[in-house]
C-alpha positions as MATLAB code, in Angstrom:
seq = 'MGVGLGPDQEALPSLPPVLTNSDAVGSGVLIVALDSEPMTVIVICGGLVAAVTLIWVGVVMRRLKRRLREISKGVEQFSAGRLDHQIGKASGDSTELTRSLNQMAKNLQERIDLLKAQLGEQRIIHESMSTGMVAVDLEQRILSVNRAAERMLGLREKLAKGRSLRDALQEPELNLFVSKAVAEAKPTSAEFTLVRPRGATVHVAGEPLRGEGNKPVGVLMLISDVTRLRKLESLRSDFAANVSHELRTPITNIQGYVETLLQVGTKNPVETTKFLEIIKRNTDRLAHIIEDLLALARLERPEMSAAVERSMTGLTPLLDSVIEEFEPAWTEKGIKIRCEVNGDLSANVAAPLIEQAVGNLLSNAIKYSPPGSAITISAKEVEGGQSVEISVSDQGPGIAAEHLPRIFERFYRVDRARSRQLGGTGLGLAIVKHIALVHGGRVDVESKPGRGSVFRIVVPRQ';
ca = [
      71.904  111.243  -77.848;
      71.317  112.792  -74.421;
      71.673  116.475  -73.549;
      74.083  117.115  -70.790;
      73.399  119.536  -67.902;
      75.619  121.820  -66.321;
      76.581  121.708  -62.753;
      74.486  124.701  -61.840;
      71.281  123.424  -63.438;
      68.611  121.934  -61.257;
      67.106  118.676  -62.229;
      63.574  118.988  -63.525;
      60.910  116.912  -61.869;
      60.188  113.619  -63.477;
      57.100  113.602  -65.679;
      54.755  110.698  -65.601;
      55.109  108.379  -68.434;
      52.795  108.892  -71.302;
      50.142  106.170  -71.312;
      48.962  104.616  -74.432;
      45.334  103.638  -75.063;
      46.033  100.023  -74.562;
      47.710  100.607  -71.255;
      44.732  102.680  -70.001;
      42.208   99.983  -70.789;
      44.204   97.292  -69.030;
      44.579   99.358  -65.905;
      40.810  100.012  -65.646;
      39.958   96.335  -65.777;
      42.412   95.632  -63.030;
      40.896   98.322  -60.799;
      37.371   97.009  -61.363;
      38.459   93.435  -60.644;
      40.132   94.486  -57.443;
      37.034   96.446  -56.358;
      34.396   93.618  -57.187;
      36.131   90.624  -55.442;
      34.645   91.259  -51.923;
      31.047   91.416  -53.299;
      31.428   88.109  -55.111;
      32.634   86.460  -51.949;
      29.715   87.914  -50.039;
      27.187   86.759  -52.617;
      28.657   83.296  -52.785;
      28.758   82.992  -49.015;
      25.215   84.275  -48.731;
      24.032   81.760  -51.296;
      25.747   78.961  -49.473;
      24.239   80.029  -46.162;
      20.768   80.267  -47.750;
      21.161   76.853  -49.358;
      22.290   75.259  -46.102;
      19.465   76.992  -44.274;
      16.887   75.751  -46.771;
      18.255   72.226  -46.577;
      18.193   72.307  -42.790;
      14.670   73.735  -42.756;
      13.574   71.037  -45.198;
      15.078   68.311  -43.081;
      13.480   69.739  -39.948;
      10.114   70.113  -41.684;
      10.239   66.529  -42.953;
      11.067   65.246  -39.493;
       8.342   67.411  -37.997;
       5.790   66.231  -40.566;
       6.781   62.589  -39.976;
       6.435   63.050  -36.227;
       3.071   64.771  -36.617;
       1.869   61.958  -38.892;
       3.019   59.409  -36.329;
       1.292   61.299  -33.514;
      -1.843   61.637  -35.659;
      -1.879   57.888  -36.366;
      -1.338   57.200  -32.675;
      -4.261   59.428  -31.732;
      -6.367   57.593  -34.324;
      -5.392   54.308  -32.660;
      -6.433   55.769  -29.290;
      -9.755   56.969  -30.675;
     -10.363   53.475  -32.097;
     -10.002   52.028  -28.611;
      -6.501   50.563  -28.972;
      -5.107   52.314  -25.948;
      -2.212   49.877  -25.626;
      -0.620   51.480  -28.705;
       2.620   53.418  -27.984;
       3.381   56.556  -30.025;
       7.035   56.815  -31.089;
       7.934   53.310  -29.978;
       9.063   52.233  -33.456;
      11.042   55.431  -34.176;
      12.467   55.821  -30.700;
      10.761   59.204  -30.306;
      10.435   60.040  -26.625;
       9.544   63.711  -26.607;
       7.508   65.208  -23.826;
       4.416   65.261  -26.071;
       4.583   61.556  -26.970;
       5.282   60.611  -23.369;
       2.267   62.637  -22.224;
      -0.008   61.092  -24.856;
       1.157   57.559  -24.055;
       0.671   58.142  -20.334;
      -2.785   59.554  -21.002;
      -3.690   56.421  -23.015;
      -2.332   54.178  -20.253;
      -4.385   55.998  -17.608;
      -7.500   55.788  -19.764;
      -6.942   52.063  -20.314;
      -6.590   51.463  -16.580;
      -9.808   53.370  -15.881;
     -11.659   51.529  -18.642;
     -10.407   48.176  -17.321;
     -11.599   49.147  -13.838;
     -15.020   50.150  -15.160;
     -15.266   46.929  -17.165;
     -14.386   44.905  -14.078;
     -17.012   46.729  -12.009;
     -19.639   46.349  -14.736;
     -18.705   42.675  -15.072;
     -19.132   42.125  -11.342;
     -22.498   43.869  -11.381;
     -23.586   41.808  -14.388;
     -22.533   38.571  -12.701;
     -24.487   39.542   -9.590;
     -27.572   40.452  -11.628;
     -27.424   37.279  -13.703;
     -26.896   35.111  -10.611;
     -29.947   36.483   -8.813;
     -32.888   34.124   -8.444;
     -35.064   37.226   -8.213;
     -36.092   38.718  -11.536;
     -35.031   42.308  -12.208;
     -36.556   44.638  -14.807;
     -35.669   48.328  -15.161;
     -37.830   50.735  -17.201;
     -37.645   54.471  -17.827;
     -40.443   56.999  -17.320;
     -41.832   56.116  -20.749;
     -41.954   52.466  -19.609;
     -39.281   51.493  -22.117;
     -37.215   48.498  -21.028;
     -33.688   49.403  -19.900;
     -32.465   46.102  -18.497;
     -33.697   42.551  -17.869;
     -31.737   39.908  -15.983;
     -31.751   36.159  -16.650;
     -34.250   35.311  -13.904;
     -36.736   37.851  -15.270;
     -36.250   36.469  -18.786;
     -37.159   33.025  -17.476;
     -40.165   34.217  -15.455;
     -41.627   36.539  -18.097;
     -40.593   34.754  -21.281;
     -38.568   37.758  -22.472;
     -35.262   38.102  -24.325;
     -33.283   41.175  -23.255;
     -31.657   41.617  -26.670;
     -35.056   41.754  -28.338;
     -36.932   43.622  -25.598;
     -34.401   46.321  -24.679;
     -35.585   49.757  -25.778;
     -39.144   48.576  -26.455;
     -42.209   49.558  -24.482;
     -43.033   47.055  -21.751;
     -46.628   46.912  -22.979;
     -45.467   45.965  -26.479;
     -42.882   43.437  -25.309;
     -45.028   41.756  -22.649;
     -48.766   41.140  -22.686;
     -49.264   41.017  -18.919;
     -52.151   43.296  -17.859;
     -51.456   43.052  -14.111;
     -47.757   43.779  -14.509;
     -48.328   46.667  -16.916;
     -50.875   48.178  -14.536;
     -48.384   47.834  -11.679;
     -45.624   49.601  -13.667;
     -47.948   52.459  -14.627;
     -48.856   52.950  -10.985;
     -45.212   52.775   -9.842;
     -44.131   55.362  -12.466;
     -46.988   57.704  -11.569;
     -46.473   57.520   -7.789;
     -42.621   57.490   -7.841;
     -42.464   55.698   -4.496;
     -41.845   52.129   -3.318;
     -44.789   49.835   -3.991;
     -45.504   46.111   -4.153;
     -48.159   43.688   -5.360;
     -48.796   39.977   -5.889;
     -50.585   38.495   -8.874;
     -50.599   35.572  -11.296;
     -48.917   35.933  -14.678;
     -50.739   35.015  -17.846;
     -47.642   33.365  -19.324;
     -45.402   31.529  -19.770;
     -46.615   29.121  -17.074;
     -49.148   30.991  -14.974;
     -46.741   31.618  -12.114;
     -47.706   33.575   -9.023;
     -45.226   36.417   -8.488;
     -44.541   39.077   -5.890;
     -43.339   42.335   -7.467;
     -41.609   45.158   -5.563;
     -41.110   48.454   -7.371;
     -38.489   51.055   -6.456;
     -38.061   54.406   -8.246;
     -34.816   54.894  -10.185;
     -33.355   58.333   -9.459;
     -30.840   60.391  -11.389;
     -29.172   63.753  -10.814;
     -30.883   65.941   -8.279;
     -32.740   62.880   -6.954;
     -35.212   63.168   -9.822;
     -37.115   59.988  -10.840;
     -35.844   58.570  -14.133;
     -37.610   55.196  -14.097;
     -38.663   52.184  -12.030;
     -36.726   49.107  -10.914;
     -38.887   46.009  -10.415;
     -37.817   42.985   -8.384;
     -39.907   39.921   -9.237;
     -40.020   36.848   -6.993;
     -41.679   33.594   -8.023;
     -43.840   32.590   -5.036;
     -45.789   29.861   -6.815;
     -44.252   27.026   -4.788;
     -44.583   28.978   -1.538;
     -48.264   29.655   -2.140;
     -48.786   26.028   -3.104;
     -47.101   24.887    0.107;
     -49.246   27.287    2.094;
     -52.319   25.916    0.385;
     -51.190   22.350    1.085;
     -50.571   23.225    4.720;
     -53.997   24.770    5.008;
     -55.580   21.771    3.288;
     -53.578   19.427    5.509;
     -54.781   21.144    8.680;
     -58.368   21.066    7.431;
     -58.094   17.417    6.379;
     -56.506   16.341    9.674;
     -59.236   18.105   11.584;
     -61.895   16.492    9.437;
     -60.381   13.009    9.590;
     -60.023   13.164   13.360;
     -63.390   14.767   13.941;
     -65.336   11.937   12.285;
     -64.195    9.062   14.551;
     -64.153   11.301   17.611;
     -67.732   12.357   16.915;
     -68.767    8.743   16.469;
     -67.072    7.696   19.699;
     -68.593   10.601   21.576;
     -72.077    9.879   20.231;
     -72.089    6.194   21.102;
     -70.582    6.783   24.537;
     -73.346    9.299   25.278;
     -75.915    6.824   24.019;
     -74.558    4.119   26.320;
     -74.658    6.502   29.238;
     -78.268    7.342   28.500;
     -79.669    3.874   27.813;
     -77.286    1.974   30.052;
     -75.827   -1.442   29.454;
     -78.886   -3.567   30.240;
     -79.234   -4.679   26.616;
     -76.146   -6.817   25.900;
     -76.722   -6.932   22.134;
     -76.965   -3.150   21.748;
     -74.107   -2.627   24.158;
     -71.856   -4.969   22.193;
     -72.827   -3.264   18.944;
     -72.030    0.192   20.325;
     -68.740   -0.992   21.795;
     -67.711   -2.526   18.457;
     -68.414    0.792   16.720;
     -66.425    2.643   19.373;
     -63.542    0.180   18.961;
     -63.613    0.546   15.186;
     -63.384    4.318   15.481;
     -60.631    4.195   18.103;
     -58.689    1.873   15.792;
     -59.164    4.376   12.996;
     -57.884    7.158   15.233;
     -54.869    5.058   16.171;
     -54.101    4.339   12.505;
     -54.330    7.994   11.571;
     -52.001    8.985   14.419;
     -49.543    6.202   13.536;
     -49.495    7.268    9.877;
     -49.007   10.923   10.822;
     -46.086    9.986   13.054;
     -44.618    7.828   10.276;
     -44.868   10.738    7.833;
     -43.272   13.094   10.344;
     -40.317   10.708   10.743;
     -39.904   10.242    6.989;
     -39.946   13.996    6.334;
     -37.025   14.742    8.632;
     -34.031   16.036    6.618;
     -31.651   13.650    8.366;
     -33.860   10.601    7.732;
     -32.249    9.701    4.401;
     -28.807    9.420    5.997;
     -30.119    7.759    9.153;
     -31.924    4.895    7.410;
     -29.973    1.647    7.728;
     -29.751   -0.098    4.354;
     -28.574   -3.566    3.414;
     -28.551   -5.721    0.293;
     -31.972   -7.347    0.355;
     -33.404   -9.987   -1.937;
     -36.650   -8.694   -3.405;
     -38.277  -12.103   -3.903;
     -38.414  -12.969   -0.174;
     -39.363   -9.374    0.645;
     -42.377   -9.427   -1.686;
     -43.369  -12.931   -0.560;
     -43.419  -11.655    3.017;
     -45.775   -8.796    2.088;
     -48.088  -11.138    0.155;
     -48.199  -13.536    3.102;
     -49.037  -10.701    5.519;
     -52.150   -9.756    3.533;
     -53.204  -13.326    2.719;
     -56.405  -13.215    4.791;
     -57.599  -10.093    2.971;
     -56.999  -11.286   -0.625;
     -58.129  -14.823    0.150;
     -61.429  -13.547    1.552;
     -62.181  -11.721   -1.729;
     -60.997  -14.593   -3.897;
     -58.269  -12.450   -5.462;
     -55.309  -14.137   -7.162;
     -51.854  -12.720   -6.400;
     -49.018  -13.138   -8.902;
     -45.410  -12.306   -7.989;
     -42.969  -11.724  -10.843;
     -39.316  -11.028  -10.089;
     -36.542  -11.091  -12.690;
     -33.982  -13.566  -11.368;
     -32.274  -13.243   -8.027;
     -32.825   -9.486   -7.881;
     -31.596   -7.546   -4.848;
     -31.206   -3.898   -3.830;
     -29.537   -1.902   -1.072;
     -32.653   -0.757    0.811;
     -34.196   -0.457    4.257;
     -36.263   -3.646    4.115;
     -38.898   -2.644    6.740;
     -39.667    0.608    4.914;
     -39.929   -1.045    1.493;
     -42.191   -3.725    2.999;
     -44.388   -0.950    4.449;
     -44.567    0.867    1.091;
     -45.408   -2.268   -0.909;
     -47.862   -3.297    1.819;
     -49.708    0.024    1.478;
     -49.952   -0.427   -2.292;
     -51.129   -4.041   -1.964;
     -53.664   -3.091    0.714;
     -55.179   -0.437   -1.570;
     -55.212   -2.846   -4.514;
     -57.071   -5.463   -2.455;
     -59.604   -2.895   -1.169;
     -60.488   -1.516   -4.603;
     -60.228   -4.703   -6.705;
     -63.417   -6.612   -7.440;
     -63.747  -10.150   -6.051;
     -62.167  -12.840   -8.210;
     -59.803  -10.423   -9.984;
     -55.997  -10.624  -10.101;
     -53.235   -8.470   -8.642;
     -49.650   -8.596   -9.930;
     -46.611   -7.608   -7.904;
     -43.401   -7.400   -9.934;
     -39.791   -6.276   -9.574;
     -37.222   -5.671  -12.291;
     -34.082   -3.752  -13.167;
     -34.451   -0.358  -14.869;
     -32.170    2.479  -15.989;
     -29.460    0.131  -17.175;
     -29.410   -1.845  -13.949;
     -28.807    1.225  -11.792;
     -32.279    1.085  -10.211;
     -35.022   -1.384   -9.405;
     -38.728   -0.930  -10.033;
     -41.375   -2.534   -7.827;
     -44.895   -2.288   -9.207;
     -48.371   -3.307   -8.022;
     -51.042   -3.555  -10.708;
     -54.732   -4.265  -10.125;
     -57.967   -4.628  -12.077;
     -59.883   -2.084  -10.001;
     -62.040    0.859  -11.135;
     -59.046    2.985  -12.134;
     -58.406    6.671  -11.527;
     -59.423    9.625  -13.687;
     -56.592   11.723  -15.184;
     -57.448   14.857  -13.165;
     -56.742   13.023   -9.899;
     -53.359   11.521  -10.835;
     -51.156   14.591  -10.121;
     -52.479   14.773   -6.531;
     -52.935   11.126   -5.701;
     -49.835   11.030   -3.446;
     -50.857   14.062   -1.365;
     -51.857   13.632    2.278;
     -55.548   12.886    2.796;
     -56.282   13.222   -0.909;
     -59.096   10.880   -1.851;
     -60.623   10.139   -5.238;
     -63.815    8.904   -3.550;
     -63.940   10.166    0.032;
     -67.040    8.254    1.100;
     -65.776    4.948   -0.277;
     -62.284    5.429    1.148;
     -63.613    5.954    4.660;
     -66.011    3.057    4.264;
     -63.058    0.813    3.379;
     -61.109    2.048    6.403;
     -58.394    4.075    4.703;
     -56.684    6.954    6.483;
     -55.828    8.907    3.317;
     -52.121    8.813    4.210;
     -51.023    5.483    2.745;
     -49.852    6.766   -0.658;
     -48.176    9.792    0.930;
     -46.146    7.386    3.066;
     -45.227    5.356   -0.040;
     -43.983    8.523   -1.738;
     -41.819    9.580    1.212;
     -40.339    6.099    1.637;
     -39.232    6.269   -2.008;
     -37.795    9.770   -1.490;
     -35.859    8.633    1.583;
     -34.195    6.014   -0.640;
     -33.418    8.656   -3.261;
     -36.105    7.295   -5.568;
     -39.525    8.223   -6.872;
     -43.098    6.977   -7.322;
     -45.532    7.203  -10.202;
     -48.915    5.862  -11.218;
     -50.523    4.833  -14.469;
     -54.281    4.464  -14.505;
     -57.420    4.884  -16.582;
     -61.039    4.571  -15.467;
     -62.257    1.005  -15.904;
     -58.786   -0.384  -16.696;
     -57.199   -0.687  -13.283;
     -54.074    0.988  -11.931;
     -50.323    0.396  -11.824;
     -48.348    1.960   -8.964;
     -44.550    1.956   -9.219;
     -41.716    2.508   -6.743;
     -38.289    3.162   -8.292;
     -35.233    3.212   -6.014;
     -31.465    3.115   -6.692;
     -30.102   -0.414   -6.592;
     -26.908    0.639   -4.770;
];
């Protein structure tokens, strides 16, 4: 029951309620919970941020590693020479680095293509040269050999490159020349005959190869085959000597007998007639030589082949005409002439020239054949009907093998004394050869001592 207060009593302040043990414990937990909630949020947020950061870093690192691998593979492609490869093309990566690397590869490829083109042009020029080219260093090791030099020297560049010239080529004159050119380091030249492969005469010009600072680093040799030129010069010299000799003999005879007539007079008709006959014989010989020289000069003109008028000519009447022309000569020696022509054979030729060529061959056959022997003139198709062959075979003394390669040269004689005695000019076979060449054909001879000779003219039928 409550205690009542009087009106004059002041109210006492309210006392806090008495807390029990259980109430105290509950209140403490609440305070702690309220105080720890911000820390938990911070920790959780921090963990989330760290996790996101790690994930992002991982993603970035994977992308970076993939890009680096791609760039590394691209660089490997570049280093392997595949400069057309594009880094990042498959992945769509177009960063400044990949663009720079791709542009660098493109520029390198363009420069390499340019260098290849220039090297290719130089190689084509070198290989197309008719002059041989050999480059060696100061140790005389072979640096380069072009195709012409391979042919002249019998070398193979693939096998010779890097080897000593002395080891690769057994040519004493050439090796001596290279040693001199290396030692002197100045332009030099020489001419000599090679030992092999075919004994060619060559003219070699050596020029020093120079590197940085104009220092000699080797020798470049230019080799020209002058075999044919020297042969032509020799033939020209022989021709001049032979012409002089052939003309001098009849001129000397004419001069001698004219002087004799002037000294002794013409009172003795028999001697005078004899001297005049000798003079006439020598003047005739001079005339024949001059006529043959003029004929050769006409046949050797470059435009002669096109200028010759050709027509389809039957070979049987042509050969019969030649045989008839020389009838007095072969009848006098009792020689039998046989003419063998396969059918109605014809060819597109200049009839007067072919008659002259066959006439020269028949004349020689009659001169050198013994009395009572036989001469055969024949004509037939050869080379599948594309050409005709006219041959003159005799039973004369024959020709030794060493004379056959030169038998068609001007003034070449197997037996000089006998040829002059028989009245030959030494130009007949040369004329035969050039008549065949004018027709686009050829001549050849087959002969052995004691077995006679067979001379052949082969010309295109059309």
